PDB file as gemmi writes it, atoms N, CA and C in Angstrom:
CRYST1    1.000    1.000    1.000  90.00  90.00  90.00 P 1                      
ATOM      1  N   MET A   1      35.351 -98.796   6.210  1.00  0.00           N  
ATOM      2  CA  MET A   1      35.130 -99.037   7.615  1.00  0.00           C  
ATOM      3  C   MET A   1      35.198-100.539   7.872  1.00  0.00           C  
ATOM      4  N   PRO A   2      35.918-100.980   8.885  1.00  0.00           N  
ATOM      5  CA  PRO A   2      36.045-102.408   9.153  1.00  0.00           C  
ATOM      6  C   PRO A   2      34.728-103.012   9.654  1.00  0.00           C  
ATOM      7  N   LYS A   3      34.547-104.276   9.329  1.00  0.00           N  
ATOM      8  CA  LYS A   3      33.360-104.992   9.784  1.00  0.00           C  
ATOM      9  C   LYS A   3      33.561-105.469  11.209  1.00  0.00           C  
ATOM     10  N   LYS A   4      32.468-105.639  11.913  1.00  0.00           N  
ATOM     11  CA  LYS A   4      32.538-106.207  13.255  1.00  0.00           C  
ATOM     12  C   LYS A   4      32.941-107.672  13.140  1.00  0.00           C  
ATOM     13  N   PRO A   5      33.647-108.193  14.138  1.00  0.00           N  
ATOM     14  CA  PRO A   5      34.010-109.612  14.088  1.00  0.00           C  
ATOM     15  C   PRO A   5      32.760-110.481  14.257  1.00  0.00           C  
ATOM     16  N   LYS A   6      32.800-111.656  13.673  1.00  0.00           N  
ATOM     17  CA  LYS A   6      31.682-112.594  13.801  1.00  0.00           C  
ATOM     18  C   LYS A   6      31.629-113.113  15.238  1.00  0.00           C  
ATOM     19  N   HIS A   7      30.431-113.513  15.644  1.00  0.00           N  
ATOM     20  CA  HIS A   7      30.232-114.053  16.983  1.00  0.00           C  
ATOM     21  C   HIS A   7      29.387-115.330  16.882  1.00  0.00           C  
ATOM     22  N   PRO A   8      29.366-116.144  17.939  1.00  0.00           N  
ATOM     23  CA  PRO A   8      28.601-117.402  17.875  1.00  0.00           C  
ATOM     24  C   PRO A   8      27.100-117.160  17.744  1.00  0.00           C  
ATOM     25  N   CYS A   9      26.443-118.065  17.050  1.00  0.00           N  
ATOM     26  CA  CYS A   9      24.987-118.047  16.900  1.00  0.00           C  
ATOM     27  C   CYS A   9      24.353-118.028  18.291  1.00  0.00           C  
ATOM     28  N   ALA A  10      23.267-117.263  18.468  1.00  0.00           N  
ATOM     29  CA  ALA A  10      22.603-117.132  19.762  1.00  0.00           C  
ATOM     30  C   ALA A  10      21.730-118.328  20.117  1.00  0.00           C  
ATOM     31  N   TYR A  11      21.561-119.261  19.187  1.00  0.00           N  
ATOM     32  CA  TYR A  11      20.740-120.442  19.466  1.00  0.00           C  
ATOM     33  C   TYR A  11      21.498-121.347  20.433  1.00  0.00           C  
ATOM     34  N   PRO A  12      20.847-121.830  21.492  1.00  0.00           N  
ATOM     35  CA  PRO A  12      21.557-122.656  22.484  1.00  0.00           C  
ATOM     36  C   PRO A  12      22.253-123.867  21.859  1.00  0.00           C  
ATOM     37  N   GLY A  13      23.532-124.013  22.153  1.00  0.00           N  
ATOM     38  CA  GLY A  13      24.307-125.159  21.695  1.00  0.00           C  
ATOM     39  C   GLY A  13      24.930-125.015  20.320  1.00  0.00           C  
ATOM     40  N   CYS A  14      24.676-123.919  19.626  1.00  0.00           N  
ATOM     41  CA  CYS A  14      25.244-123.713  18.288  1.00  0.00           C  
ATOM     42  C   CYS A  14      26.465-122.812  18.405  1.00  0.00           C  
ATOM     43  N   ASN A  15      27.590-123.259  17.858  1.00  0.00           N  
ATOM     44  CA  ASN A  15      28.823-122.485  17.924  1.00  0.00           C  
ATOM     45  C   ASN A  15      29.223-121.896  16.581  1.00  0.00           C  
ATOM     46  N   GLN A  16      28.349-121.956  15.590  1.00  0.00           N  
ATOM     47  CA  GLN A  16      28.670-121.427  14.273  1.00  0.00           C  
ATOM     48  C   GLN A  16      28.825-119.910  14.358  1.00  0.00           C  
ATOM     49  N   LEU A  17      29.850-119.355  13.715  1.00  0.00           N  
ATOM     50  CA  LEU A  17      30.094-117.921  13.732  1.00  0.00           C  
ATOM     51  C   LEU A  17      29.232-117.214  12.698  1.00  0.00           C  
ATOM     52  N   VAL A  18      28.578-116.123  13.118  1.00  0.00           N  
ATOM     53  CA  VAL A  18      27.636-115.405  12.258  1.00  0.00           C  
ATOM     54  C   VAL A  18      27.823-113.898  12.388  1.00  0.00           C  
ATOM     55  N   ASP A  19      27.298-113.162  11.406  1.00  0.00           N  
ATOM     56  CA  ASP A  19      27.293-111.702  11.472  1.00  0.00           C  
ATOM     57  C   ASP A  19      26.072-111.201  12.230  1.00  0.00           C  
ATOM     58  N   GLY A  20      24.925-111.839  12.028  1.00  0.00           N  
ATOM     59  CA  GLY A  20      23.674-111.425  12.667  1.00  0.00           C  
ATOM     60  C   GLY A  20      23.504-112.111  14.010  1.00  0.00           C  
ATOM     61  N   ARG A  21      22.250-112.402  14.349  1.00  0.00           N  
ATOM     62  CA  ARG A  21      21.980-113.032  15.648  1.00  0.00           C  
ATOM     63  C   ARG A  21      22.043-114.555  15.572  1.00  0.00           C  
ATOM     64  N   TYR A  22      21.454-115.133  14.507  1.00  0.00           N  
ATOM     65  CA  TYR A  22      21.398-116.586  14.361  1.00  0.00           C  
ATOM     66  C   TYR A  22      22.030-117.012  13.047  1.00  0.00           C  
ATOM     67  N   CYS A  23      22.465-118.279  12.990  1.00  0.00           N  
ATOM     68  CA  CYS A  23      22.947-118.834  11.732  1.00  0.00           C  
ATOM     69  C   CYS A  23      21.726-119.069  10.832  1.00  0.00           C  
ATOM     70  N   GLU A  24      21.961-119.391   9.578  1.00  0.00           N  
ATOM     71  CA  GLU A  24      20.865-119.547   8.618  1.00  0.00           C  
ATOM     72  C   GLU A  24      19.874-120.624   9.059  1.00  0.00           C  
ATOM     73  N   GLU A  25      20.389-121.740   9.535  1.00  0.00           N  
ATOM     74  CA  GLU A  25      19.531-122.853   9.970  1.00  0.00           C  
ATOM     75  C   GLU A  25      18.644-122.445  11.144  1.00  0.00           C  
ATOM     76  N   HIS A  26      19.215-121.781  12.135  1.00  0.00           N  
ATOM     77  CA  HIS A  26      18.460-121.437  13.334  1.00  0.00           C  
ATOM     78  C   HIS A  26      17.587-120.200  13.145  1.00  0.00           C  
ATOM     79  N   THR A  27      17.878-119.393  12.137  1.00  0.00           N  
ATOM     80  CA  THR A  27      16.992-118.278  11.810  1.00  0.00           C  
ATOM     81  C   THR A  27      15.641-118.835  11.384  1.00  0.00           C  
ATOM     82  N   LYS A  28      15.657-119.879  10.551  1.00  0.00           N  
ATOM     83  CA  LYS A  28      14.410-120.515  10.108  1.00  0.00           C  
ATOM     84  C   LYS A  28      13.653-121.115  11.289  1.00  0.00           C  
ATOM     85  N   VAL A  29      14.378-121.752  12.212  1.00  0.00           N  
ATOM     86  CA  VAL A  29      13.748-122.362  13.384  1.00  0.00           C  
ATOM     87  C   VAL A  29      13.087-121.288  14.241  1.00  0.00           C  
ATOM     88  N   ARG A  30      13.791-120.196  14.524  1.00  0.00           N  
ATOM     89  CA  ARG A  30      13.256-119.118  15.365  1.00  0.00           C  
ATOM     90  C   ARG A  30      12.045-118.454  14.705  1.00  0.00           C  
ATOM     91  N   ASN A  31      12.111-118.232  13.387  1.00  0.00           N  
ATOM     92  CA  ASN A  31      10.969-117.634  12.689  1.00  0.00           C  
ATOM     93  C   ASN A  31       9.752-118.537  12.770  1.00  0.00           C  
ATOM     94  N   SER A  32       9.965-119.838  12.630  1.00  0.00           N  
ATOM     95  CA  SER A  32       8.874-120.800  12.719  1.00  0.00           C  
ATOM     96  C   SER A  32       8.272-120.799  14.124  1.00  0.00           C  
ATOM     97  N   GLN A  33       9.123-120.755  15.137  1.00  0.00           N  
ATOM     98  CA  GLN A  33       8.637-120.727  16.514  1.00  0.00           C  
ATOM     99  C   GLN A  33       7.841-119.455  16.789  1.00  0.00           C  
ATOM    100  N   TYR A  34       8.318-118.335  16.256  1.00  0.00           N  
ATOM    101  CA  TYR A  34       7.592-117.074  16.451  1.00  0.00           C  
ATOM    102  C   TYR A  34       6.209-117.155  15.829  1.00  0.00           C  
ATOM    103  N   GLU A  35       6.140-117.642  14.591  1.00  0.00           N  
ATOM    104  CA  GLU A  35       4.844-117.752  13.915  1.00  0.00           C  
ATOM    105  C   GLU A  35       3.901-118.670  14.683  1.00  0.00           C  
ATOM    106  N   LYS A  36       4.437-119.737  15.250  1.00  0.00           N  
ATOM    107  CA  LYS A  36       3.598-120.730  15.916  1.00  0.00           C  
ATOM    108  C   LYS A  36       3.189-120.314  17.326  1.00  0.00           C  
ATOM    109  N   TYR A  37       4.135-119.758  18.100  1.00  0.00           N  
ATOM    110  CA  TYR A  37       3.872-119.498  19.514  1.00  0.00           C  
ATOM    111  C   TYR A  37       3.830-118.020  19.886  1.00  0.00           C  
ATOM    112  N   GLY A  38       4.608-117.177  19.214  1.00  0.00           N  
ATOM    113  CA  GLY A  38       4.746-115.797  19.647  1.00  0.00           C  
ATOM    114  C   GLY A  38       3.767-114.828  19.034  1.00  0.00           C  
ATOM    115  N   ARG A  39       3.212-115.168  17.894  1.00  0.00           N  
ATOM    116  CA  ARG A  39       2.330-114.244  17.190  1.00  0.00           C  
ATOM    117  C   ARG A  39       0.886-114.472  17.600  1.00  0.00           C  
ATOM    118  N   ASN A  40       0.144-113.405  17.740  1.00  0.00           N  
ATOM    119  CA  ASN A  40      -1.259-113.468  18.091  1.00  0.00           C  
ATOM    120  C   ASN A  40      -2.018-114.278  17.030  1.00  0.00           C  
ATOM    121  N   PRO A  41      -2.846-115.243  17.431  1.00  0.00           N  
ATOM    122  CA  PRO A  41      -3.576-116.063  16.446  1.00  0.00           C  
ATOM    123  C   PRO A  41      -4.453-115.248  15.501  1.00  0.00           C  
ATOM    124  N   ASP A  42      -5.039-114.145  15.980  1.00  0.00           N  
ATOM    125  CA  ASP A  42      -5.865-113.302  15.102  1.00  0.00           C  
ATOM    126  C   ASP A  42      -5.010-112.689  14.002  1.00  0.00           C  
ATOM    127  N   THR A  43      -3.818-112.258  14.357  1.00  0.00           N  
ATOM    128  CA  THR A  43      -2.902-111.677  13.380  1.00  0.00           C  
ATOM    129  C   THR A  43      -2.484-112.733  12.369  1.00  0.00           C  
ATOM    130  N   ARG A  44      -2.201-113.925  12.859  1.00  0.00           N  
ATOM    131  CA  ARG A  44      -1.782-115.018  11.977  1.00  0.00           C  
ATOM    132  C   ARG A  44      -2.843-115.317  10.931  1.00  0.00           C  
ATOM    133  N   ARG A  45      -4.121-115.258  11.315  1.00  0.00           N  
ATOM    134  CA  ARG A  45      -5.202-115.541  10.374  1.00  0.00           C  
ATOM    135  C   ARG A  45      -5.276-114.491   9.263  1.00  0.00           C  
ATOM    136  N   ARG A  46      -4.961-113.241   9.584  1.00  0.00           N  
ATOM    137  CA  ARG A  46      -5.048-112.165   8.599  1.00  0.00           C  
ATOM    138  C   ARG A  46      -3.945-112.235   7.551  1.00  0.00           C  
ATOM    139  N   TYR A  47      -2.837-112.878   7.880  1.00  0.00           N  
ATOM    140  CA  TYR A  47      -1.685-112.900   6.978  1.00  0.00           C  
ATOM    141  C   TYR A  47      -1.423-114.314   6.471  1.00  0.00           C  
ATOM    142  N   GLY A  48      -2.329-114.835   5.695  1.00  0.00           N  
ATOM    143  CA  GLY A  48      -2.198-116.182   5.153  1.00  0.00           C  
ATOM    144  C   GLY A  48      -1.650-116.170   3.733  1.00  0.00           C  
ATOM    145  N   ARG A  49      -1.987-117.201   2.992  1.00  0.00           N  
ATOM    146  CA  ARG A  49      -1.519-117.366   1.617  1.00  0.00           C  
ATOM    147  C   ARG A  49      -1.985-116.236   0.708  1.00  0.00           C  
ATOM    148  N   ALA A  50      -3.215-115.780   0.927  1.00  0.00           N  
ATOM    149  CA  ALA A  50      -3.754-114.702   0.093  1.00  0.00           C  
ATOM    150  C   ALA A  50      -2.921-113.433   0.273  1.00  0.00           C  
ATOM    151  N   TRP A  51      -2.524-113.123   1.503  1.00  0.00           N  
ATOM    152  CA  TRP A  51      -1.701-111.942   1.752  1.00  0.00           C  
ATOM    153  C   TRP A  51      -0.362-112.056   1.035  1.00  0.00           C  
ATOM    154  N   LYS A  52       0.225-113.234   1.035  1.00  0.00           N  
ATOM    155  CA  LYS A  52       1.514-113.407   0.367  1.00  0.00           C  
ATOM    156  C   LYS A  52       1.387-113.112  -1.125  1.00  0.00           C  
ATOM    157  N   ARG A  53       0.316-113.572  -1.752  1.00  0.00           N  
ATOM    158  CA  ARG A  53       0.096-113.296  -3.178  1.00  0.00           C  
ATOM    159  C   ARG A  53      -0.100-111.797  -3.421  1.00  0.00           C  
ATOM    160  N   ILE A  54      -0.904-111.154  -2.577  1.00  0.00           N  
ATOM    161  CA  ILE A  54      -1.150-109.715  -2.713  1.00  0.00           C  
ATOM    162  C   ILE A  54       0.157-108.956  -2.536  1.00  0.00           C  
ATOM    163  N   ARG A  55       0.919-109.320  -1.509  1.00  0.00           N  
ATOM    164  CA  ARG A  55       2.183-108.658  -1.211  1.00  0.00           C  
ATOM    165  C   ARG A  55       3.164-108.804  -2.373  1.00  0.00           C  
ATOM    166  N   ASP A  56       3.324-110.025  -2.874  1.00  0.00           N  
ATOM    167  CA  ASP A  56       4.270-110.269  -3.963  1.00  0.00           C  
ATOM    168  C   ASP A  56       3.906-109.481  -5.223  1.00  0.00           C  
ATOM    169  N   SER A  57       2.621-109.421  -5.560  1.00  0.00           N  
ATOM    170  CA  SER A  57       2.226-108.663  -6.753  1.00  0.00           C  
ATOM    171  C   SER A  57       2.423-107.163  -6.524  1.00  0.00           C  
ATOM    172  N   TYR A  58       2.216-106.682  -5.302  1.00  0.00           N  
ATOM    173  CA  TYR A  58       2.425-105.266  -5.001  1.00  0.00           C  
ATOM    174  C   TYR A  58       3.903-104.905  -5.089  1.00  0.00           C  
ATOM    175  N   VAL A  59       4.767-105.785  -4.615  1.00  0.00           N  
ATOM    176  CA  VAL A  59       6.216-105.543  -4.667  1.00  0.00           C  
ATOM    177  C   VAL A  59       6.699-105.530  -6.115  1.00  0.00           C  
ATOM    178  N   LYS A  60       6.111-106.353  -6.981  1.00  0.00           N  
ATOM    179  CA  LYS A  60       6.489-106.328  -8.405  1.00  0.00           C  
ATOM    180  C   LYS A  60       6.187-104.969  -9.026  1.00  0.00           C  
ATOM    181  N   GLN A  61       5.068-104.371  -8.637  1.00  0.00           N  
ATOM    182  CA  GLN A  61       4.684-103.066  -9.173  1.00  0.00           C  
ATOM    183  C   GLN A  61       5.417-101.912  -8.490  1.00  0.00           C  
ATOM    184  N   HIS A  62       5.877-102.109  -7.250  1.00  0.00           N  
ATOM    185  CA  HIS A  62       6.564-101.071  -6.481  1.00  0.00           C  
ATOM    186  C   HIS A  62       7.878-101.635  -5.940  1.00  0.00           C  
ATOM    187  N   PRO A  63       8.899-101.761  -6.780  1.00  0.00           N  
ATOM    188  CA  PRO A  63      10.157-102.381  -6.343  1.00  0.00           C  
ATOM    189  C   PRO A  63      11.001-101.510  -5.418  1.00  0.00           C  
ATOM    190  N   SER A  64      10.678-100.215  -5.316  1.00  0.00           N  
ATOM    191  CA  SER A  64      11.449 -99.303  -4.463  1.00  0.00           C  
ATOM    192  C   SER A  64      10.590 -98.796  -3.311  1.00  0.00           C  
ATOM    193  N   CYS A  65      11.248 -98.483  -2.195  1.00  0.00           N  
ATOM    194  CA  CYS A  65      10.565 -97.891  -1.041  1.00  0.00           C  
ATOM    195  C   CYS A  65       9.922 -96.579  -1.487  1.00  0.00           C  
ATOM    196  N   GLU A  66       8.634 -96.449  -1.268  1.00  0.00           N  
ATOM    197  CA  GLU A  66       7.903 -95.286  -1.751  1.00  0.00           C  
ATOM    198  C   GLU A  66       8.288 -94.006  -1.006  1.00  0.00           C  
ATOM    199  N   LEU A  67       8.606 -94.100   0.282  1.00  0.00           N  
ATOM    200  CA  LEU A  67       9.002 -92.910   1.039  1.00  0.00           C  
ATOM    201  C   LEU A  67      10.407 -92.452   0.656  1.00  0.00           C  
ATOM    202  N   CYS A  68      11.321 -93.388   0.492  1.00  0.00           N  
ATOM    203  CA  CYS A  68      12.683 -93.034   0.072  1.00  0.00           C  
ATOM    204  C   CYS A  68      12.676 -92.486  -1.350  1.00  0.00           C  
ATOM    205  N   TYR A  69      11.824 -93.034  -2.214  1.00  0.00           N  
ATOM    206  CA  TYR A  69      11.731 -92.581  -3.602  1.00  0.00           C  
ATOM    207  C   TYR A  69      11.291 -91.115  -3.667  1.00  0.00           C  
ATOM    208  N   GLU A  70      10.386 -90.719  -2.763  1.00  0.00           N  
ATOM    209  CA  GLU A  70       9.948 -89.324  -2.706  1.00  0.00           C  
ATOM    210  C   GLU A  70      11.113 -88.387  -2.371  1.00  0.00           C  
ATOM    211  N   LYS A  71      12.093 -88.900  -1.622  1.00  0.00           N  
ATOM    212  CA  LYS A  71      13.274 -88.109  -1.244  1.00  0.00           C  
ATOM    213  C   LYS A  71      14.365 -88.179  -2.311  1.00  0.00           C  
ATOM    214  N   GLY A  72      14.127 -88.963  -3.366  1.00  0.00           N  
ATOM    215  CA  GLY A  72      15.104 -89.093  -4.444  1.00  0.00           C  
ATOM    216  C   GLY A  72      16.130 -90.184  -4.222  1.00  0.00           C  
ATOM    217  N   VAL A  73      15.833 -91.112  -3.322  1.00  0.00           N  
ATOM    218  CA  VAL A  73      16.748 -92.213  -3.010  1.00  0.00           C  
ATOM    219  C   VAL A  73      16.091 -93.522  -3.432  1.00  0.00           C  
ATOM    220  N   LEU A  74      16.839 -94.378  -4.125  1.00  0.00           N  
ATOM    221  CA  LEU A  74      16.305 -95.685  -4.525  1.00  0.00           C  
ATOM    222  C   LEU A  74      16.752 -96.749  -3.536  1.00  0.00           C  
ATOM    223  N   VAL A  75      15.800 -97.302  -2.815  1.00  0.00           N  
ATOM    224  CA  VAL A  75      16.054 -98.373  -1.860  1.00  0.00           C  
ATOM    225  C   VAL A  75      15.061 -99.482  -2.162  1.00  0.00           C  
ATOM    226  N   GLN A  76      15.532-100.711  -2.187  1.00  0.00           N  
ATOM    227  CA  GLN A  76      14.684-101.852  -2.529  1.00  0.00           C  
ATOM    228  C   GLN A  76      13.585-102.060  -1.482  1.00  0.00           C  
ATOM    229  N   THR A  77      12.392-102.428  -1.944  1.00  0.00           N  
ATOM    230  CA  THR A  77      11.268-102.727  -1.052  1.00  0.00           C  
ATOM    231  C   THR A  77      11.562-103.993  -0.259  1.00  0.00           C  
ATOM    232  N   GLU A  78      11.364-103.920   1.049  1.00  0.00           N  
ATOM    233  CA  GLU A  78      11.542-105.086   1.911  1.00  0.00           C  
ATOM    234  C   GLU A  78      10.259-105.432   2.671  1.00  0.00           C  
ATOM    235  N   GLU A  79       9.376-104.450   2.825  1.00  0.00           N  
ATOM    236  CA  GLU A  79       8.137-104.642   3.576  1.00  0.00           C  
ATOM    237  C   GLU A  79       6.988-104.007   2.808  1.00  0.00           C  
ATOM    238  N   VAL A  80       5.789-104.567   2.965  1.00  0.00           N  
ATOM    239  CA  VAL A  80       4.584-103.924   2.467  1.00  0.00           C  
ATOM    240  C   VAL A  80       3.752-103.610   3.701  1.00  0.00           C  
ATOM    241  N   HIS A  81       3.436-102.332   3.865  1.00  0.00           N  
ATOM    242  CA  HIS A  81       2.801-101.837   5.078  1.00  0.00           C  
ATOM    243  C   HIS A  81       1.361-101.440   4.796  1.00  0.00           C  
ATOM    244  N   HIS A  82       0.476-101.707   5.758  1.00  0.00           N  
ATOM    245  CA  HIS A  82      -0.910-101.253   5.665  1.00  0.00           C  
ATOM    246  C   HIS A  82      -0.983 -99.853   6.262  1.00  0.00           C  
ATOM    247  N   LYS A  83      -1.455 -98.881   5.481  1.00  0.00           N  
ATOM    248  CA  LYS A  83      -1.587 -97.513   5.989  1.00  0.00           C  
ATOM    249  C   LYS A  83      -2.557 -97.488   7.167  1.00  0.00           C  
ATOM    250  N   LYS A  84      -3.711 -98.134   6.997  1.00  0.00           N  
ATOM    251  CA  LYS A  84      -4.654 -98.315   8.104  1.00  0.00           C  
ATOM    252  C   LYS A  84      -4.544 -99.782   8.509  1.00  0.00           C  
ATOM    253  N   PRO A  85      -4.045-100.069   9.715  1.00  0.00           N  
ATOM    254  CA  PRO A  85      -3.815-101.461  10.129  1.00  0.00           C  
ATOM    255  C   PRO A  85      -5.077-102.321  10.052  1.00  0.00           C  
ATOM    256  N   LEU A  86      -4.874-103.594   9.784  1.00  0.00           N  
ATOM    257  CA  LEU A  86      -5.989-104.527   9.719  1.00  0.00           C  
ATOM    258  C   LEU A  86      -6.730-104.569  11.053  1.00  0.00           C  
ATOM    259  N   SER A  87      -5.992-104.419  12.154  1.00  0.00           N  
ATOM    260  CA  SER A  87      -6.605-104.460  13.481  1.00  0.00           C  
ATOM    261  C   SER A  87      -7.527-103.267  13.725  1.00  0.00           C  
ATOM    262  N   GLU A  88      -7.372-102.225  12.915  1.00  0.00           N  
ATOM    263  CA  GLU A  88      -8.214-101.036  13.051  1.00  0.00           C  
ATOM    264  C   GLU A  88      -9.221-100.921  11.905  1.00  0.00           C  
ATOM    265  N   GLY A  89      -9.448-102.021  11.208  1.00  0.00           N  
ATOM    266  CA  GLY A  89     -10.446-102.041  10.144  1.00  0.00           C  
ATOM    267  C   GLY A  89      -9.892-101.851   8.745  1.00  0.00           C  
ATOM    268  N   GLY A  90      -8.582-101.823   8.592  1.00  0.00           N  
ATOM    269  CA  GLY A  90      -7.974-101.703   7.271  1.00  0.00           C  
ATOM    270  C   GLY A  90      -8.162-102.983   6.470  1.00  0.00           C  
ATOM    271  N   THR A  91      -7.857-102.891   5.173  1.00  0.00           N  
ATOM    272  CA  THR A  91      -8.006-104.051   4.288  1.00  0.00           C  
ATOM    273  C   THR A  91      -6.715-104.253   3.499  1.00  0.00           C  
ATOM    274  N   HIS A  92      -6.701-105.313   2.695  1.00  0.00           N  
ATOM    275  CA  HIS A  92      -5.566-105.597   1.819  1.00  0.00           C  
ATOM    276  C   HIS A  92      -5.686-104.859   0.483  1.00  0.00           C  
ATOM    277  N   ASP A  93      -6.628-103.913   0.357  1.00  0.00           N  
ATOM    278  CA  ASP A  93      -6.777-103.163  -0.895  1.00  0.00           C  
ATOM    279  C   ASP A  93      -5.497-102.400  -1.204  1.00  0.00           C  
ATOM    280  N   ARG A  94      -5.190-102.273  -2.493  1.00  0.00           N  
ATOM    281  CA  ARG A  94      -3.945-101.621  -2.917  1.00  0.00           C  
ATOM    282  C   ARG A  94      -3.837-100.167  -2.460  1.00  0.00           C  
ATOM    283  N   ASP A  95      -4.963 -99.475  -2.332  1.00  0.00           N  
ATOM    284  CA  ASP A  95      -4.888 -98.079  -1.881  1.00  0.00           C  
ATOM    285  C   ASP A  95      -4.574 -97.973  -0.390  1.00  0.00           C  
ATOM    286  N   ASN A  96      -4.600 -99.088   0.333  1.00  0.00           N  
ATOM    287  CA  ASN A  96      -4.249 -99.113   1.755  1.00  0.00           C  
ATOM    288  C   ASN A  96      -2.825 -99.636   1.968  1.00  0.00           C  
ATOM    289  N   LEU A  97      -2.094 -99.925   0.897  1.00  0.00           N  
ATOM    290  CA  LEU A  97      -0.748-100.485   1.015  1.00  0.00           C  
ATOM    291  C   LEU A  97       0.307 -99.475   0.595  1.00  0.00           C  
ATOM    292  N   ILE A  98       1.511 -99.643   1.153  1.00  0.00           N  
ATOM    293  CA  ILE A  98       2.652 -98.831   0.764  1.00  0.00           C  
ATOM    294  C   ILE A  98       3.898 -99.706   0.860  1.00  0.00           C  
ATOM    295  N   ALA A  99       4.755 -99.628  -0.155  1.00  0.00           N  
ATOM    296  CA  ALA A  99       6.000-100.401  -0.198  1.00  0.00           C  
ATOM    297  C   ALA A  99       7.075 -99.619   0.556  1.00  0.00           C  
ATOM    298  N   LEU A 100       7.771-100.291   1.483  1.00  0.00           N  
ATOM    299  CA  LEU A 100       8.762 -99.629   2.328  1.00  0.00           C  
ATOM    300  C   LEU A 100      10.031-100.445   2.481  1.00  0.00           C  
ATOM    301  N   CYS A 101      11.125 -99.761   2.820  1.00  0.00           N  
ATOM    302  CA  CYS A 101      12.344-100.457   3.244  1.00  0.00           C  
ATOM    303  C   CYS A 101      12.187-100.722   4.746  1.00  0.00           C  
ATOM    304  N   LYS A 102      13.054-101.537   5.318  1.00  0.00           N  
ATOM    305  CA  LYS A 102      12.942-101.871   6.738  1.00  0.00           C  
ATOM    306  C   LYS A 102      13.062-100.632   7.622  1.00  0.00           C  
ATOM    307  N   SER A 103      13.936 -99.714   7.250  1.00  0.00           N  
ATOM    308  CA  SER A 103      14.149 -98.505   8.040  1.00  0.00           C  
ATOM    309  C   SER A 103      12.876 -97.654   8.119  1.00  0.00           C  
ATOM    310  N   CYS A 104      12.258 -97.399   6.984  1.00  0.00           N  
ATOM    311  CA  CYS A 104      11.028 -96.602   6.962  1.00  0.00           C  
ATOM    312  C   CYS A 104       9.894 -97.322   7.687  1.00  0.00           C  
ATOM    313  N   HIS A 105       9.808 -98.635   7.521  1.00  0.00           N  
ATOM    314  CA  HIS A 105       8.767 -99.423   8.177  1.00  0.00           C  
ATOM    315  C   HIS A 105       8.925 -99.353   9.690  1.00  0.00           C  
ATOM    316  N   SER A 106      10.151 -99.494  10.176  1.00  0.00           N  
ATOM    317  CA  SER A 106      10.408 -99.412  11.613  1.00  0.00           C  
ATOM    318  C   SER A 106      10.097 -98.021  12.143  1.00  0.00           C  
ATOM    319  N   THR A 107      10.436 -96.998  11.381  1.00  0.00           N  
ATOM    320  CA  THR A 107      10.174 -95.620  11.796  1.00  0.00           C  
ATOM    321  C   THR A 107       8.679 -95.371  11.950  1.00  0.00           C  
ATOM    322  N   ILE A 108       7.887 -95.845  10.997  1.00  0.00           N  
ATOM    323  CA  ILE A 108       6.432 -95.670  11.073  1.00  0.00           C  
ATOM    324  C   ILE A 108       5.881 -96.331  12.328  1.00  0.00           C  
ATOM    325  N   HIS A 109       6.285 -97.566  12.587  1.00  0.00           N  
ATOM    326  CA  HIS A 109       5.778 -98.278  13.766  1.00  0.00           C  
ATOM    327  C   HIS A 109       6.284 -97.653  15.059  1.00  0.00           C  
ATOM    328  N   ALA A 110       7.488 -97.125  15.063  1.00  0.00           N  
ATOM    329  CA  ALA A 110       8.015 -96.471  16.258  1.00  0.00           C  
ATOM    330  C   ALA A 110       7.219 -95.201  16.572  1.00  0.00           C  
ATOM    331  N   HIS A 111       6.882 -94.445  15.526  1.00  0.00           N  
ATOM    332  CA  HIS A 111       6.094 -93.227  15.734  1.00  0.00           C  
ATOM    333  C   HIS A 111       4.678 -93.553  16.202  1.00  0.00           C  
ATOM    334  N   ARG A 112       4.143 -94.676  15.739  1.00  0.00           N  
ATOM    335  CA  ARG A 112       2.807 -95.104  16.175  1.00  0.00           C  
ATOM    336  C   ARG A 112       2.834 -95.645  17.597  1.00  0.00           C  
ATOM    337  N   GLY A 113       4.001 -96.102  18.038  1.00  0.00           N  
ATOM    338  CA  GLY A 113       4.105 -96.697  19.368  1.00  0.00           C  
ATOM    339  C   GLY A 113       3.772 -98.175  19.373  1.00  0.00           C  
ATOM    340  N   ASP A 114       3.750 -98.812  18.202  1.00  0.00           N  
ATOM    341  CA  ASP A 114       3.372-100.224  18.105  1.00  0.00           C  
ATOM    342  C   ASP A 114       4.361-101.151  18.804  1.00  0.00           C  
ATOM    343  N   TYR A 115       5.645-100.820  18.778  1.00  0.00           N  
ATOM    344  CA  TYR A 115       6.650-101.720  19.338  1.00  0.00           C  
ATOM    345  C   TYR A 115       6.726-101.643  20.853  1.00  0.00           C  
ATOM    346  N   TRP A 116       6.404-100.473  21.406  1.00  0.00           N  
ATOM    347  CA  TRP A 116       6.571-100.301  22.854  1.00  0.00           C  
ATOM    348  C   TRP A 116       5.245-100.076  23.569  1.00  0.00           C  
ATOM    349  N   HIS A 117       4.151-100.207  22.857  1.00  0.00           N  
ATOM    350  CA  HIS A 117       2.803-100.086  23.420  1.00  0.00           C  
ATOM    351  C   HIS A 117       2.640 -98.799  24.208  1.00  0.00           C  
ATOM    352  N   SER A 118       3.100 -97.686  23.638  1.00  0.00           N  
ATOM    353  CA  SER A 118       3.036 -96.406  24.341  1.00  0.00           C  
ATOM    354  C   SER A 118       1.947 -95.493  23.788  1.00  0.00           C  
ATOM    355  N   ARG A 119       0.852 -96.068  23.349  1.00  0.00           N  
ATOM    356  CA  ARG A 119      -0.237 -95.245  22.786  1.00  0.00           C  
ATOM    357  C   ARG A 119      -0.984 -94.532  23.877  1.00  0.00           C  
TER     358      ARG A 119                                                      
END                                                                             
């Protein structure tokens, strides 16, 4: 199947051709801006350096998406998800975590209504 043609980076004033939304340089800038201005400060506090260490060690032990693995498909882990969200009293304990691919992670949040606030 042919690939889609590249298009200009969505960052204002950048004409670099990319496959995704932003070029590599501006992806870092946008992520930094999101962390600084777009993310809720309470959420930011919960996901600090300690979370990164916990996440990295969990991914080493669970290199494949746990939901896809149950279906017999091997997909690399891209996200570590809290079964019970921290905002609802969940913790970073290993029994509250699950390794997921982006597709499974998005599906879980879509079913919960987290992205569209339709609870």
